[in-house]
C-alpha positions, 0 to 999 in steps of 0.5 A: 807839569814841568817841560825842559826844552834845550833852548840853547840847541833849537834854532832861531825858526824853531825858537819862533814858532814854540813862541807863536804856539804859545802865544797861540795856545795862551789867547785861545785858551785863557780868557783871563788874560788881559793887556795893560793899560798900556797897551790902549795908549800905543793902539791909539798912537799907531790908530793917529799914525795911520790916520794923519797918513804917516804909518801904514798898515801890512797885511799880518803874513806879509809883516811875518815873512819879513820878520822872518827873512831878517831873523832867518 
């Protein structure tokens, strides 16, 4: 099934919502999608930074709002 979208006419907010919807659908509908091995290395480094106190976790909804505020 082909879907044509005029991305040039979409707002940034609309594009972000579309990406979120696509990702949500892919992650819940397609169990065959796997992460590349390098993602494990990235996660291990982030875990190290958090454990050492160099970085702190923030709530996902807070992070999304911060990103939206920066982009919109």
